[in-house]
N, CA, C and O atoms as a GROMACS GRO file, in nm:
protein
  552
    1MET      N    1   0.104  -0.164   0.001
    1MET     CA    2   0.017   0.040   0.006
    1MET      C    3   0.084   0.096   0.010
    1MET      O    4   0.187   0.083   0.076
    2HIS      N    5   0.046   0.207  -0.081
    2HIS     CA    6   0.136   0.348  -0.079
    2HIS      C    7   0.127   0.457  -0.021
    2HIS      O    8   0.020   0.489  -0.072
    3TYR      N    9   0.146   0.523   0.030
    3TYR     CA   10   0.090   0.641   0.135
    3TYR      C   11  -0.008   0.712   0.050
    3TYR      O   12  -0.061   0.792   0.127
    4ALA      N   13  -0.056   0.724  -0.056
    4ALA     CA   14  -0.167   0.797  -0.125
    4ALA      C   15  -0.241   0.773  -0.118
    4ALA      O   16  -0.340   0.841  -0.143
    5GLU      N   17  -0.235   0.599  -0.060
    5GLU     CA   18  -0.393   0.515  -0.092
    5GLU      C   19  -0.401   0.486   0.024
    5GLU      O   20  -0.482   0.395   0.041
    6SER      N   21  -0.313   0.554   0.193
    6SER     CA   22  -0.398   0.557   0.290
    6SER      C   23  -0.294   0.676   0.402
    6SER      O   24  -0.189   0.739   0.392
    7ALA      N   25  -0.396   0.657   0.500
    7ALA     CA   26  -0.350   0.797   0.635
    7ALA      C   27  -0.198   0.753   0.650
    7ALA      O   28  -0.173   0.634   0.634
    8MET      N   29  -0.088   0.846   0.680
    8MET     CA   30  -0.004   0.832   0.749
    8MET      C   31  -0.017   0.830   0.921
    8MET      O   32  -0.127   0.789   0.959
    9TYR      N   33   0.022   0.846   0.966
    9TYR     CA   34  -0.003   0.857   1.098
    9TYR      C   35   0.069   1.007   1.181
    9TYR      O   36   0.110   1.005   1.297
   10GLU      N   37   0.070   1.116   1.099
   10GLU     CA   38   0.120   1.249   1.176
   10GLU      C   39  -0.004   1.313   1.207
   10GLU      O   40   0.009   1.426   1.255
   11ASP      N   41  -0.170   1.254   1.185
   11ASP     CA   42  -0.264   1.356   1.208
   11ASP      C   43  -0.374   1.209   1.153
   11ASP      O   44  -0.403   1.189   1.035
   12PHE      N   45  -0.418   1.126   1.267
   12PHE     CA   46  -0.536   1.018   1.256
   12PHE      C   47  -0.669   0.969   1.350
   12PHE      O   48  -0.667   0.983   1.472
   13HIS      N   49  -0.778   0.913   1.283
   13HIS     CA   50  -0.818   0.871   1.368
   13HIS      C   51  -0.813   0.704   1.392
   13HIS      O   52  -0.801   0.600   1.326
   14ALA      N   53  -0.831   0.750   1.533
   14ALA     CA   54  -0.815   0.559   1.609
   14ALA      C   55  -0.946   0.502   1.648
   14ALA      O   56  -1.031   0.587   1.674
   15THR      N   57  -0.975   0.409   1.656
   15THR     CA   58  -1.094   0.315   1.772
   15THR      C   59  -1.054   0.285   1.896
   15THR      O   60  -1.002   0.178   1.865
   16ASP      N   61  -1.038   0.293   2.002
   16ASP     CA   62  -1.018   0.276   2.087
   16ASP      C   63  -1.087   0.100   2.107
   16ASP      O   64  -1.209   0.084   2.099
   17ARG      N   65  -1.021   0.014   2.125
   17ARG     CA   66  -1.080  -0.085   2.144
   17ARG      C   67  -1.191  -0.167   2.229
   17ARG      O   68  -1.271  -0.246   2.179
   18TRP      N   69  -1.184  -0.140   2.340
   18TRP     CA   70  -1.245  -0.117   2.479
   18TRP      C   71  -1.392  -0.052   2.492
   18TRP      O   72  -1.503  -0.098   2.520
   19THR      N   73  -1.331   0.110   2.450
   19THR     CA   74  -1.472   0.193   2.415
   19THR      C   75  -1.583   0.229   2.303
   19THR      O   76  -1.700   0.268   2.306
   20GLY      N   77  -1.502   0.200   2.216
   20GLY     CA   78  -1.553   0.186   2.084
   20GLY      C   79  -1.513   0.364   2.021
   20GLY      O   80  -1.510   0.383   1.900
   21GLU      N   81  -1.480   0.497   2.133
   21GLU     CA   82  -1.469   0.585   2.079
   21GLU      C   83  -1.348   0.627   1.973
   21GLU      O   84  -1.234   0.581   1.978
   22THR      N   85  -1.392   0.711   1.887
   22THR     CA   86  -1.273   0.717   1.788
   22THR      C   87  -1.210   0.855   1.869
   22THR      O   88  -1.278   0.940   1.927
   23LEU      N   89  -1.038   0.852   1.854
   23LEU     CA   90  -0.975   0.939   1.928
   23LEU      C   91  -0.914   1.025   1.788
   23LEU      O   92  -0.906   0.975   1.676
   24HIS      N   93  -0.882   1.142   1.818
   24HIS     CA   94  -0.820   1.194   1.719
   24HIS      C   95  -0.649   1.230   1.727
   24HIS      O   96  -0.598   1.319   1.795
   25CYS      N   97  -0.615   1.182   1.681
   25CYS     CA   98  -0.438   1.205   1.689
   25CYS      C   99  -0.350   1.321   1.623
   25CYS      O  100  -0.355   1.346   1.502
   26HIS      N  101  -0.289   1.372   1.690
   26HIS     CA  102  -0.201   1.488   1.600
   26HIS      C  103  -0.068   1.495   1.654
   26HIS      O  104  -0.054   1.532   1.770
   27TRP      N  105   0.017   1.471   1.594
   27TRP     CA  106   0.168   1.483   1.604
   27TRP      C  107   0.208   1.636   1.632
   27TRP      O  108   0.222   1.715   1.539
   28THR      N  109   0.224   1.667   1.752
   28THR     CA  110   0.252   1.839   1.770
   28THR      C  111   0.441   1.827   1.800
   28THR      O  112   0.504   1.932   1.787
   29ALA      N  113   0.508   1.718   1.833
   29ALA     CA  114   0.639   1.744   1.836
   29ALA      C  115   0.747   1.673   1.853
   29ALA      O  116   0.715   1.594   1.941
   30ASN      N  117   0.904   1.642   1.809
   30ASN     CA  118   0.964   1.561   1.801
   30ASN      C  119   1.045   1.652   1.937
   30ASN      O  120   1.029   1.771   1.909
   31VAL      N  121   1.106   1.642   2.039
   31VAL     CA  122   1.165   1.628   2.178
   31VAL      C  123   1.293   1.556   2.184
   31VAL      O  124   1.280   1.435   2.171
   32VAL      N  125   1.415   1.602   2.202
   32VAL     CA  126   1.496   1.552   2.254
   32VAL      C  127   1.501   1.494   2.387
   32VAL      O  128   1.476   1.599   2.447
   33ALA      N  129   1.512   1.416   2.470
   33ALA     CA  130   1.469   1.364   2.612
   33ALA      C  131   1.579   1.419   2.688
   33ALA      O  132   1.566   1.470   2.799
   34ILE      N  133   1.704   1.405   2.612
   34ILE     CA  134   1.819   1.444   2.709
   34ILE      C  135   1.851   1.545   2.810
   34ILE      O  136   1.901   1.535   2.921
   35ALA      N  137   1.796   1.675   2.724
   35ALA     CA  138   1.782   1.781   2.757
   35ALA      C  139   1.628   1.783   2.893
   35ALA      O  140   1.623   1.850   2.997
   36THR      N  141   1.533   1.693   2.843
   36THR     CA  142   1.392   1.768   2.927
   36THR      C  143   1.394   1.648   3.050
   36THR      O  144   1.379   1.671   3.170
   37ARG      N  145   1.418   1.507   2.984
   37ARG     CA  146   1.405   1.398   3.133
   37ARG      C  147   1.515   1.351   3.099
   37ARG      O  148   1.502   1.229   3.091
   38HIS      N  149   1.670   1.401   3.060
   38HIS     CA  150   1.784   1.321   3.132
   38HIS      C  151   1.773   1.150   3.083
   38HIS      O  152   1.847   1.064   3.131
   39ALA      N  153   1.668   1.121   2.981
   39ALA     CA  154   1.667   1.002   2.854
   39ALA      C  155   1.728   1.023   2.744
   39ALA      O  156   1.725   1.124   2.673
   40ASP      N  157   1.831   0.844   2.717
   40ASP     CA  158   1.890   0.878   2.600
   40ASP      C  159   1.764   0.801   2.480
   40ASP      O  160   1.767   0.684   2.440
   41ALA      N  161   1.656   0.912   2.443
   41ALA     CA  162   1.532   0.882   2.387
   41ALA      C  163   1.493   0.995   2.368
   41ALA      O  164   1.485   1.086   2.451
   42VAL      N  165   1.444   0.995   2.168
   42VAL     CA  166   1.390   1.103   2.152
   42VAL      C  167   1.229   1.085   2.177
   42VAL      O  168   1.176   0.982   2.135
   43ASP      N  169   1.145   1.187   2.248
   43ASP     CA  170   1.035   1.164   2.243
   43ASP      C  171   0.915   1.247   2.163
   43ASP      O  172   0.907   1.366   2.134
   44ILE      N  173   0.847   1.161   2.145
   44ILE     CA  174   0.767   1.239   1.988
   44ILE      C  175   0.566   1.270   2.096
   44ILE      O  176   0.490   1.201   2.162
   45ARG      N  177   0.571   1.388   2.055
   45ARG     CA  178   0.424   1.420   2.123
   45ARG      C  179   0.319   1.433   2.008
   45ARG      O  180   0.326   1.484   1.896
   46PHE      N  181   0.160   1.330   2.115
   46PHE     CA  182   0.108   1.363   2.039
   46PHE      C  183  -0.024   1.403   2.122
   46PHE      O  184  -0.041   1.362   2.237
   47ASP      N  185  -0.126   1.493   2.049
   47ASP     CA  186  -0.275   1.543   2.124
   47ASP      C  187  -0.374   1.420   2.078
   47ASP      O  188  -0.391   1.392   1.959
   48VAL      N  189  -0.438   1.351   2.186
   48VAL     CA  190  -0.484   1.244   2.174
   48VAL      C  191  -0.622   1.299   2.208
   48VAL      O  192  -0.647   1.326   2.325
   49SER      N  193  -0.735   1.323   2.090
   49SER     CA  194  -0.848   1.370   2.180
   49SER      C  195  -0.833   1.515   2.271
   49SER      O  196  -0.918   1.556   2.350
   50GLY      N  197  -0.733   1.567   2.246
   50GLY     CA  198  -0.704   1.685   2.378
   50GLY      C  199  -0.595   1.684   2.468
   50GLY      O  200  -0.531   1.782   2.506
   51ARG      N  201  -0.569   1.500   2.516
   51ARG     CA  202  -0.470   1.488   2.561
   51ARG      C  203  -0.316   1.446   2.560
   51ARG      O  204  -0.286   1.361   2.476
   52PRO      N  205  -0.231   1.487   2.629
   52PRO     CA  206  -0.076   1.506   2.522
   52PRO      C  207  -0.030   1.301   2.577
   52PRO      O  208  -0.058   1.228   2.672
   53VAL      N  209   0.024   1.291   2.491
   53VAL     CA  210   0.088   1.148   2.500
   53VAL      C  211   0.180   1.174   2.428
   53VAL      O  212   0.178   1.241   2.325
   54TRP      N  213   0.297   1.104   2.496
   54TRP     CA  214   0.426   1.103   2.458
   54TRP      C  215   0.504   0.943   2.407
   54TRP      O  216   0.538   0.861   2.493
   55ILE      N  217   0.521   0.922   2.285
   55ILE     CA  218   0.594   0.831   2.253
   55ILE      C  219   0.781   0.833   2.264
   55ILE      O  220   0.856   0.905   2.198
   56ALA      N  221   0.825   0.722   2.378
   56ALA     CA  222   0.968   0.761   2.373
   56ALA      C  223   1.065   0.620   2.329
   56ALA      O  224   1.082   0.501   2.357
   57MET      N  225   1.102   0.703   2.260
   57MET     CA  226   1.177   0.645   2.120
   57MET      C  227   1.354   0.614   2.147
   57MET      O  228   1.438   0.699   2.118
   58PRO      N  229   1.391   0.478   2.207
   58PRO     CA  230   1.534   0.514   2.224
   58PRO      C  231   1.613   0.541   2.156
   58PRO      O  232   1.596   0.484   2.049
   59CYS      N  233   1.750   0.639   2.159
   59CYS     CA  234   1.839   0.684   2.062
   59CYS      C  235   1.895   0.590   2.021
   59CYS      O  236   1.957   0.632   1.923
   60VAL      N  237   1.925   0.437   2.037
   60VAL     CA  238   1.983   0.318   2.011
   60VAL      C  239   1.929   0.275   1.880
   60VAL      O  240   1.999   0.245   1.784
   61ALA      N  241   1.802   0.275   1.884
   61ALA     CA  242   1.730   0.225   1.763
   61ALA      C  243   1.804   0.376   1.637
   61ALA      O  244   1.742   0.377   1.530
   62TRP      N  245   1.854   0.425   1.642
   62TRP     CA  246   1.923   0.555   1.530
   62TRP      C  247   2.048   0.472   1.516
   62TRP      O  248   2.062   0.446   1.396
   63VAL      N  249   2.098   0.446   1.553
   63VAL     CA  250   2.206   0.402   1.509
   63VAL      C  251   2.184   0.268   1.463
   63VAL      O  252   2.233   0.237   1.354
   64GLU      N  253   2.103   0.162   1.544
   64GLU     CA  254   2.086   0.062   1.493
   64GLU      C  255   2.015   0.057   1.346
   64GLU      O  256   2.053  -0.025   1.263
   65GLN      N  257   1.899   0.160   1.316
   65GLN     CA  258   1.933   0.150   1.145
   65GLN      C  259   1.989   0.235   1.060
   65GLN      O  260   1.937   0.282   0.959
   66LYS      N  261   2.089   0.253   1.100
   66LYS     CA  262   2.214   0.353   1.022
   66LYS      C  263   2.320   0.221   1.023
   66LYS      O  264   2.421   0.227   0.953
   67GLN      N  265   2.301   0.139   1.079
   67GLN     CA  266   2.420   0.033   1.083
   67GLN      C  267   2.350  -0.106   0.970
   67GLN      O  268   2.403  -0.171   0.881
   68ARG      N  269   2.248  -0.106   1.012
   68ARG     CA  270   2.154  -0.206   0.909
   68ARG      C  271   2.136  -0.175   0.784
   68ARG      O  272   2.166  -0.267   0.708
   69THR      N  273   2.091  -0.059   0.722
   69THR     CA  274   2.028  -0.013   0.593
   69THR      C  275   2.106   0.113   0.550
   69THR      O  276   2.063   0.168   0.450
   70GLY      N  277   2.202   0.161   0.603
   70GLY     CA  278   2.315   0.274   0.605
   70GLY      C  279   2.217   0.416   0.567
   70GLY      O  280   2.268   0.504   0.497
   71HIS      N  281   2.071   0.432   0.618
   71HIS     CA  282   1.994   0.536   0.609
   71HIS      C  283   1.972   0.559   0.753
   71HIS      O  284   1.990   0.473   0.839
   72VAL      N  285   1.926   0.702   0.778
   72VAL     CA  286   1.910   0.775   0.890
   72VAL      C  287   1.751   0.789   0.951
   72VAL      O  288   1.665   0.821   0.868
   73ILE      N  289   1.717   0.771   1.062
   73ILE     CA  290   1.576   0.792   1.081
   73ILE      C  291   1.565   0.933   1.091
   73ILE      O  292   1.638   0.998   1.166
   74THR      N  293   1.470   0.989   1.011
   74THR     CA  294   1.430   1.164   0.994
   74THR      C  295   1.332   1.180   1.143
   74THR      O  296   1.287   1.102   1.226
   75ASP      N  297   1.329   1.311   1.124
   75ASP     CA  298   1.216   1.353   1.256
   75ASP      C  299   1.101   1.305   1.183
   75ASP      O  300   1.030   1.221   1.237
   76ALA      N  301   1.070   1.352   1.050
   76ALA     CA  302   0.936   1.303   0.950
   76ALA      C  303   0.907   1.140   1.038
   76ALA      O  304   0.829   1.096   1.123
   77LEU      N  305   1.042   1.082   0.942
   77LEU     CA  306   1.000   0.932   0.976
   77LEU      C  307   1.000   0.826   1.127
   77LEU      O  308   0.969   0.707   1.141
   78ALA      N  309   1.051   0.936   1.232
   78ALA     CA  310   1.029   0.911   1.358
   78ALA      C  311   0.941   0.916   1.403
   78ALA      O  312   0.918   0.830   1.489
   79ALA      N  313   0.824   1.031   1.368
   79ALA     CA  314   0.662   1.112   1.402
   79ALA      C  315   0.611   0.986   1.323
   79ALA      O  316   0.538   0.906   1.382
   80GLN      N  317   0.647   0.967   1.197
   80GLN     CA  318   0.512   0.850   1.136
   80GLN      C  319   0.561   0.708   1.227
   80GLN      O  320   0.468   0.657   1.290
   81ALA      N  321   0.679   0.647   1.239
   81ALA     CA  322   0.678   0.543   1.365
   81ALA      C  323   0.596   0.534   1.468
   81ALA      O  324   0.507   0.452   1.491
   82ALA      N  325   0.650   0.656   1.550
   82ALA     CA  326   0.551   0.687   1.669
   82ALA      C  327   0.447   0.698   1.672
   82ALA      O  328   0.396   0.687   1.783
   83GLY      N  329   0.368   0.722   1.572
   83GLY     CA  330   0.181   0.732   1.542
   83GLY      C  331   0.173   0.630   1.470
   83GLY      O  332   0.052   0.612   1.457
   84ARG      N  333   0.237   0.540   1.405
   84ARG     CA  334   0.186   0.440   1.412
   84ARG      C  335   0.166   0.327   1.470
   84ARG      O  336   0.078   0.243   1.451
   85TYR      N  337   0.306   0.327   1.586
   85TYR     CA  338   0.260   0.215   1.716
   85TYR      C  339   0.150   0.248   1.829
   85TYR      O  340   0.100   0.164   1.904
   86LEU      N  341   0.118   0.411   1.826
   86LEU     CA  342   0.049   0.478   1.900
   86LEU      C  343  -0.133   0.451   1.840
   86LEU      O  344  -0.230   0.420   1.909
   87LYS      N  345  -0.129   0.478   1.683
   87LYS     CA  346  -0.240   0.395   1.619
   87LYS      C  347  -0.262   0.262   1.720
   87LYS      O  348  -0.325   0.260   1.825
   88GLN      N  349  -0.180   0.135   1.647
   88GLN     CA  350  -0.170   0.032   1.676
   88GLN      C  351  -0.223  -0.050   1.840
   88GLN      O  352  -0.278  -0.154   1.876
   89ALA      N  353  -0.160   0.087   1.909
   89ALA     CA  354  -0.164   0.083   2.067
   89ALA      C  355  -0.337   0.110   2.095
   89ALA      O  356  -0.407   0.026   2.151
   90ILE      N  357  -0.377   0.214   2.056
   90ILE     CA  358  -0.499   0.252   2.073
   90ILE      C  359  -0.602   0.135   2.010
   90ILE      O  360  -0.710   0.118   2.067
   91GLU      N  361  -0.579   0.080   1.929
   91GLU     CA  362  -0.677  -0.002   1.822
   91GLU      C  363  -0.664  -0.137   1.886
   91GLU      O  364  -0.764  -0.209   1.887
   92SER      N  365  -0.536  -0.184   1.946
   92SER     CA  366  -0.564  -0.339   2.025
   92SER      C  367  -0.609  -0.320   2.184
   92SER      O  368  -0.677  -0.410   2.235
   93GLY      N  369  -0.588  -0.251   2.230
   93GLY     CA  370  -0.662  -0.204   2.364
   93GLY      C  371  -0.559  -0.188   2.485
   93GLY      O  372  -0.586  -0.185   2.605
   94TYR      N  373  -0.419  -0.177   2.418
   94TYR     CA  374  -0.290  -0.170   2.464
   94TYR      C  375  -0.301  -0.012   2.547
   94TYR      O  376  -0.269  -0.006   2.666
   95ASP      N  377  -0.346   0.106   2.478
   95ASP     CA  378  -0.358   0.233   2.583
   95ASP      C  379  -0.451   0.248   2.632
   95ASP      O  380  -0.566   0.233   2.592
   96ASN      N  381  -0.384   0.300   2.793
   96ASN     CA  382  -0.493   0.270   2.857
   96ASN      C  383  -0.476   0.359   2.967
   96ASN      O  384  -0.457   0.342   3.088
   97GLY      N  385  -0.496   0.504   2.858
   97GLY     CA  386  -0.468   0.668   2.901
   97GLY      C  387  -0.342   0.700   2.963
   97GLY      O  388  -0.315   0.806   3.020
   98ARG      N  389  -0.259   0.587   2.944
   98ARG     CA  390  -0.110   0.667   2.964
   98ARG      C  391  -0.087   0.763   2.969
   98ARG      O  392  -0.188   0.828   2.941
   99GLU      N  393   0.032   0.852   2.999
   99GLU     CA  394   0.055   0.997   2.925
   99GLU      C  395   0.210   0.958   2.846
   99GLU      O  396   0.262   1.046   2.777
  100MET      N  397   0.271   0.834   2.859
  100MET     CA  398   0.379   0.799   2.802
  100MET      C  399   0.423   0.646   2.797
  100MET      O  400   0.432   0.569   2.892
  101TYR      N  401   0.451   0.618   2.642
  101TYR     CA  402   0.486   0.465   2.625
  101TYR      C  403   0.651   0.488   2.609
  101TYR      O  404   0.711   0.592   2.583
  102THR      N  405   0.694   0.374   2.629
  102THR     CA  406   0.807   0.367   2.577
  102THR      C  407   0.849   0.255   2.487
  102THR      O  408   0.828   0.139   2.521
  103MET      N  409   0.911   0.287   2.366
  103MET     CA  410   0.892   0.166   2.274
  103MET      C  411   1.049   0.101   2.249
  103MET      O  412   1.152   0.169   2.252
  104THR      N  413   1.046   0.022   2.234
  104THR     CA  414   1.174  -0.074   2.210
  104THR      C  415   1.253  -0.040   2.122
  104THR      O  416   1.209   0.058   2.061
  105VAL      N  417   1.401  -0.093   2.065
  105VAL     CA  418   1.454  -0.058   1.970
  105VAL      C  419   1.421  -0.150   1.850
  105VAL      O  420   1.453  -0.110   1.738
  106ASP      N  421   1.361  -0.273   1.864
  106ASP     CA  422   1.291  -0.371   1.784
  106ASP      C  423   1.155  -0.321   1.708
  106ASP      O  424   1.124  -0.337   1.590
  107GLU      N  425   1.071  -0.245   1.832
  107GLU     CA  426   0.940  -0.175   1.791
  107GLU      C  427   0.990  -0.057   1.701
  107GLU      O  428   0.919  -0.033   1.604
  108VAL      N  429   1.102   0.019   1.719
  108VAL     CA  430   1.110   0.134   1.660
  108VAL      C  431   1.161   0.072   1.501
  108VAL      O  432   1.104   0.101   1.396
  109LEU      N  433   1.223   0.026   1.506
  109LEU     CA  434   1.272  -0.079   1.359
  109LEU      C  435   1.188  -0.160   1.306
  109LEU      O  436   1.208  -0.172   1.186
  110ALA      N  437   1.088  -0.231   1.352
  110ALA     CA  438   0.942  -0.259   1.276
  110ALA      C  439   0.839  -0.194   1.218
  110ALA      O  440   0.766  -0.218   1.122
  111HIS      N  441   0.854  -0.042   1.351
  111HIS     CA  442   0.746   0.041   1.254
  111HIS      C  443   0.817   0.155   1.145
  111HIS      O  444   0.764   0.196   1.042
  112VAL      N  445   0.925   0.186   1.187
  112VAL     CA  446   0.999   0.267   1.085
  112VAL      C  447   0.990   0.150   0.897
  112VAL      O  448   0.958   0.181   0.782
  113ASP      N  449   1.018   0.076   0.934
  113ASP     CA  450   0.996  -0.029   0.822
  113ASP      C  451   0.862  -0.041   0.792
  113ASP      O  452   0.822   0.024   0.695
  114ALA      N  453   0.812  -0.085   0.831
  114ALA     CA  454   0.621  -0.039   0.805
  114ALA      C  455   0.570   0.069   0.706
  114ALA      O  456   0.511   0.060   0.599
  115VAL      N  457   0.618   0.189   0.790
  115VAL     CA  458   0.623   0.319   0.744
  115VAL      C  459   0.697   0.339   0.592
  115VAL      O  460   0.642   0.378   0.489
  116LEU      N  461   0.824   0.306   0.607
  116LEU     CA  462   0.874   0.277   0.456
  116LEU      C  463   0.793   0.185   0.354
  116LEU      O  464   0.745   0.232   0.251
  117HIS      N  465   0.781   0.042   0.392
  117HIS     CA  466   0.681   0.014   0.338
  117HIS      C  467   0.579   0.069   0.285
  117HIS      O  468   0.553   0.029   0.172
  118GLU      N  469   0.518   0.140   0.325
  118GLU     CA  470   0.418   0.230   0.319
  118GLU      C  471   0.414   0.334   0.236
  118GLU      O  472   0.314   0.345   0.165
  119ALA      N  473   0.522   0.433   0.227
  119ALA     CA  474   0.541   0.537   0.190
  119ALA      C  475   0.630   0.506   0.093
  119ALA      O  476   0.687   0.600   0.038
  120GLY      N  477   0.657   0.392   0.058
  120GLY     CA  478   0.788   0.349  -0.070
  120GLY      C  479   0.925   0.466  -0.047
  120GLY      O  480   1.035   0.436  -0.094
  121HIS      N  481   0.909   0.591   0.022
  121HIS     CA  482   1.055   0.628   0.055
  121HIS      C  483   1.007   0.756   0.116
  121HIS      O  484   0.909   0.824   0.084
  122THR      N  485   1.115   0.778   0.229
  122THR     CA  486   1.120   0.916   0.311
  122THR      C  487   1.086   1.012   0.232
  122THR      O  488   1.014   1.093   0.290
  123SER      N  489   1.112   1.042   0.108
  123SER     CA  490   1.085   1.152   0.061
  123SER      C  491   0.919   1.195   0.024
  123SER      O  492   0.879   1.306  -0.008
  124ARG      N  493   0.864   1.110   0.035
  124ARG     CA  494   0.701   1.075   0.046
  124ARG      C  495   0.664   1.085   0.154
  124ARG      O  496   0.552   1.035   0.138
  125LEU      N  497   0.670   1.126   0.317
  125LEU     CA  498   0.624   1.103   0.411
  125LEU      C  499   0.612   1.240   0.413
  125LEU      O  500   0.705   1.316   0.384
  126PRO      N  501   0.456   1.291   0.462
  126PRO     CA  502   0.423   1.430   0.505
  126PRO      C  503   0.497   1.521   0.557
  126PRO      O  504   0.561   1.481   0.654
  127TYR      N  505   0.515   1.644   0.525
  127TYR     CA  506   0.560   1.721   0.633
  127TYR      C  507   0.523   1.727   0.742
  127TYR      O  508   0.415   1.671   0.761
  128LEU      N  509   0.594   1.799   0.875
  128LEU     CA  510   0.520   1.775   0.952
  128LEU      C  511   0.542   1.965   1.011
  128LEU      O  512   0.632   2.048   0.993
  129VAL      N  513   0.412   1.966   1.083
  129VAL     CA  514   0.394   2.151   1.081
  129VAL      C  515   0.374   2.134   1.175
  129VAL      O  516   0.282   2.053   1.189
  130THR      N  517   0.434   2.187   1.305
  130THR     CA  518   0.384   2.267   1.403
  130THR      C  519   0.311   2.348   1.466
  130THR      O  520   0.299   2.465   1.432
  131THR      N  521   0.246   2.289   1.580
  131THR     CA  522   0.150   2.414   1.614
  131THR      C  523   0.112   2.492   1.691
  131THR      O  524   0.006   2.549   1.719
  132GLY      N  525   0.281   2.483   1.749
  132GLY     CA  526   0.349   2.628   1.874
  132GLY      C  527   0.294   2.553   1.983
  132GLY      O  528   0.350   2.602   2.082
  133ASP      N  529   0.221   2.469   2.020
  133ASP     CA  530   0.151   2.413   2.192
  133ASP      C  531   0.270   2.297   2.212
  133ASP      O  532   0.273   2.273   2.332
  134ALA      N  533   0.354   2.229   2.154
  134ALA     CA  534   0.440   2.123   2.191
  134ALA      C  535   0.511   2.164   2.308
  134ALA      O  536   0.563   2.067   2.361
  135GLN      N  537   0.542   2.318   2.395
  135GLN     CA  538   0.657   2.267   2.506
  135GLN      C  539   0.611   2.165   2.597
  135GLN      O  540   0.493   2.136   2.616
  136PRO      N  541   0.710   2.114   2.652
  136PRO     CA  542   0.682   1.983   2.751
  136PRO      C  543   0.639   2.072   2.890
  136PRO      O  544   0.659   2.185   2.935
  137GLN      N  545   0.567   1.948   2.930
  137GLN     CA  546   0.518   2.033   3.057
  137GLN      C  547   0.588   1.991   3.203
  137GLN      O  548   0.580   1.874   3.240
  138VAL      N  549   0.652   2.087   3.280
  138VAL     CA  550   0.725   2.056   3.359
  138VAL      C  551   0.668   2.054   3.495
  138VAL      O  552   0.738   2.022   3.591
   0.00000   0.00000   0.00000
C-alpha cells in the first residue's frame, strides 16, 4: 500500500478497542529527551483528543537503523513510526490512558520498516507542521 492510498500517522483517527470511542491523534513535536528528562531517547508528542501522549523512542534505534540500512531515521520518519505505534496501541487495547509509552529498539525498527514500506521512500512522507503548543509540561 502506498502513502497516497492510506493515511499516514501524523494526523489520524483510531478507535479505542475497549470504549469504541474514535480518538483524533495529531503529532505536535519531536523532543530530544536528554535535555528534558535526562533520558537517552527522542520523545514524540501527540495530542490525543485533547490529552498529551508521549512516545519515547530510544536513541540506540537511530544507530541500529544506520548500521543495518545505511540510512538515518529522519524527524518525519520518527514521527510516523511513533504515530503508527500509537494507532496500534489504541486499536489493540494497549492504550490505557497513560501519558507516556516507551518503545523498544525492535519496535522502533519494525514500525520504521512498516512506514517505509507504506510510503515507499522518506521523500514521500508528509511534512511535519508544528502547532506551537508542543512545549513540555514540567
